[in-house]
N, C-alpha and C positions, 0 to 999 in steps of 0.2 A: 210877584203881584205885578207889574210894570205890564204883562202881556194885553189886559184886554179892560184900562183903568176906568172906565164908564160901566163895567160891571160891576164892578169892586164899589164904587161909589154911589149907582143909580139901583138899588134894589128892585122897581119896577122891570128892569132890563130883566133880572133877573128870575121875578116874577108878576107877571105884565098885570094879572087882576089885584096885587095889593096896593091897601090904602092905607096899613099904618103897619109898622114892624114893634116887636114885641122885645124888648132883651133880658137877660136874666141871667143872673150870677149864682153860681152851685160852687159853695165852698168845700175844699175837699183837704181842710191842715189834719193832721195829724201827730201827734206827738210822738217820738222816738228818742233812745239813750242815744251820747254822743258818738257817730259812728266812728267806727274803729277797725283797718281793711285785716287788719290780723296778718298780713302778706299771703291773704286768701281770698278775698272778698270784694267784689266790686260795689259801686253805691248805686243805687237806683232814685231819681229824682223824686220826689213825695207824691206826685199828681199821678206816678205812676205803680203805686205802691199794693192799691186796693185794684181790683175791675177796672175793662174801659169803660172811660167816661162815657164814650159815644154810646155804647149801648144801654150804660146804665140812664144819661139824662133823656135822652130819645124819646122813650115811652113815657116819661111825666110830662113831658112837653105838647103830645099828641093826647093825654087825657087833660090837660088845663085846655088844648084845643077843644075838647068835651065839653065843661063848662061852660066855657064861653058861649058855644052853640045852644047850648040850655038858658043862656040868661039872654043871648041873643032870641032866643025861640025861631034861629032859622039856622039853615045848612051854612057855614064858613068852609071858603076854600081857603086852605092854610096850608103853609109848608114850615117843616119844622127844622132847624139846622145847628148843629151842635159841632162845631170847628173843624166844617166841610167842606164850607165852599168860599169863594175869594168873595166873600164881604168884611169892609171894615168894620169887624163888629166892636174892634176899639172905641173908635171913632164914636159909634152910633150909643155906647153903652156910657161915655163919659158924658153925650149933651142928656142921657137920662139921667145922669146924675149917678149913676151906679159908683163912677171910682172918679181920679183924676190921674194923667199920666204923669210918670215917674221917671225920674232920669235913665231906668233902665230900661226904658219902653216897656214898663207893665203897667197895667191899671192897679191903682190902689187906692183903698175903700181908707177912709183919716181913722176910721173906728177897728177896723180889721183885717188891714194888711192886702195882700195880694194871692193868698193862696186861694184862687176861686178860677170853675171854671166860667165859661159866658157859651150864652144858647141866642137863639132869637127862632121868633114866632114871627113871618109874613103871611100876613091875613086879610082876606076883602071886608074889611069892616073898619070904618073911621072911627078911631079912636080918638080922645082929646092929647095934645102932645103934652109930655112932662120935661121942660128942659129946665134941666136943676144944674145950671156950670158951679160945680166946686171950686170955689175959690180960695184951696190950700193947694199948695205947693213941695216942692223937697229943698225948698230955701238953699242954703248953703252946704247943706250934705253933701258928697261925693264919694260916699263908701262904697255902693256899687261899683263904681266905675272903678275906682283903686285895685278892688277886688277881683275883679276877672281873671283869672287864671293864663286866658289865652289873648287878653290884653283887646277884645272883641269892641268896646264903645271905644267910638272915633271921635266922639264929646259928650255931654249932658243931651240924652233923647235923639242919640246917633246910633244905631248896632250895627256893624257889621257882620251880617248873618255865617258869611265866611268863616269867620275867626269862631263862629259860637258855640261852644259843647255841643249844647241842645241840638243844631243844626245837626254840625257835624256828627253825631252818636244816632240820631234818627234819622232826619231828612237826606242828608250825604248819602245817595247809594255806592258813590265811589271810593277810593282810595283817601283816607284821612293824609292831608301833607305832613312830612316829615318832622320839618319845625314845629308843628302844633301837637304833636303827639305827647310828649312829655308835660306839655300843659293840660290835658285831660285828666291826670292824675290821677284817682280813685276811680273817676264819674264812666260806668260802664254803660248805661242809658241815661240820659239828660243831665242836667245842670240845675242846682237849686243857688249857687254862689250867690247871685245877684239880690235874690228875696232872702238868704238868711241874714245878711248883713243889713238888711235893709228895717232902718227903727219903727218904721209903720208896722212890722208882721211883729212886735213885741208885744200885739195887744191881741193877735190869734185868738181863739180858742177852739177846742175840738168839735169837728163836723159829726152832723146829725144824722151822716148819710154810711150806714153801717157797709154798706158796698167800695166805699173808699179806707175802710181802716185793713190797715198793713195783713190780717189774719184774711182777709177776702182776697187778696190776689197773693203775688209773691213778695211784698214786703220790702224794708229800702235796702235788701243787700243779696247780693248770687254768691253763688259759691265756682270763683273760675275753674276749676279744674271739671268742676259739674256742665259747666255750656261748654266749655272749648272739647268735650267728649260727646258732644251730639253732633251725629254723625252725618244728618239725614232731615230732608224739609219735613220730612212726615214723623219723628220725635219732634222736632223741636216746634211743631203746631200742637201736639199734645200736651207740649209741657206747657206752652206758654197760650193755650186757647182763653182767649176771656175775657184777655188784660190789653195796656199797651205795649209792651214788650214785641207783639208781632210785627208791630211795623217797620221795621228796620230790616225783616225777615233774619233770616238763620246766619246768611251769610253778612248782613253790615252788626249784628249783635256778635257773632262769634269775631269778626274785625276787630269792637271794641274790646272783647276779652283778652284779646291776642295785647291790646295796648296798655291795658288794664294793669294784666300780670308783669310787663316787661317795668314799667312804673313804681309796683309795691314790689318787685320782688320777689313775687308768688313762684319760687322755683319748687313746688309742687307740679306748679302746670307743666314742667318742660317735660315728661313722656308725651301729654296731653298735644303738646306744640309741632313734638316730631311726629306724630301721627298725621296733624292736620297737612304739617309738609307734604308729609311721604303719601298720603291718599286721598286729600279732598278732594273734589269733584268742582269748588268753585276758586278759582285762581287768586280772587281780594283774599281771601282766607289763609290759602297758600302764602302772599308773599309779606302780610302781618303777621302771619305767626314766624316766618323767618325772622322777620325785623325782630318780633320780641325775643327770640329764642336767642342773637346775636347777643343782646342784650343781659341775661341769662346766663348762659353756657357759652360763648366765644367759639371754644374750639370746638363743640359740636357743631355750633350754625356753620362755622366754615366747611366742615366737613359738609354738611348737608345744602349748603350752596354750591359748592365745587360741582355737587349730582343735579341739583336743579339747570345749573348751567349747560350740563351733560342732555336731560332727558327731559324735563319741563317745557311746553309747549307754550306757555303764555308769556310774552313777551317782559308784562310788571311784573314775572315772580323773577324772569332771568336778569333785570334790571336792578333787583333786590337781592342777587346774590352777586351783581358785580360790585356792589355799593359796600357791601361785606367785605368782599377780598377785594376789595380798594381796588379793579379794574376803570 
């Protein structure tokens, strides 16, 4: 976000013909039983339980533009965005009165919480401005800051994304720092902790968008044995097509799965971890699988580490092996 601040703060730089910005919120909350990993399952952030919101929301925005054209009785030049361009969308939504900034940096709606997506339409139509600043705050509450498993909050309203589980498991395309791996707990994709503890979210109600219900996509959990058995990118795409879980790609999701397997003592994953260490073509998966195996089966990990030192061509895998062997 720091690379082109003028683009983020000035929508006309992004879309020169734009005269107005419409910002919208789409509720995605669905209820589910309390999560139990059962030493086998990784936890998925609620927003990804159903279909990929990018694919679901954008056609609705385009249909809305069509209705605006009908009302305006002229063609509208518009661009629609769903978390896909570097706009300061939360700031725009706050000015429009959709919500207020919480200490967890999420936008909060006083009567429904934070379980919603933001989307925008930039269009060449002058519209009256809605400037409804919500005069509500988190007050003295700091539950989100206290609950964060990786201490990602440097203070109220200040998130260090480098420590955030959502960033680490989705946006981060490299290794997850060793000192943060245990903090991931059972989260294989994203994290909801700072939202789960937020008092405003007790007002949340079930979304009316069936596309975001658990039965439309992967649901709230993934079988770690199944995930760690995915051997090719083609198999991965076929398994998760149409959902947000394609975002970290196979290498990222299996990296996450290996860490979660170690954290929750998922011993049933040991054969899959051994297979990934021995034959996977992604060094990121091999190195994290080796780390996980060292937590679950140290003697076997020692043998695999010795072999990796002799035969693995990647420096990161050999480094992991050396750490396991204490060298």
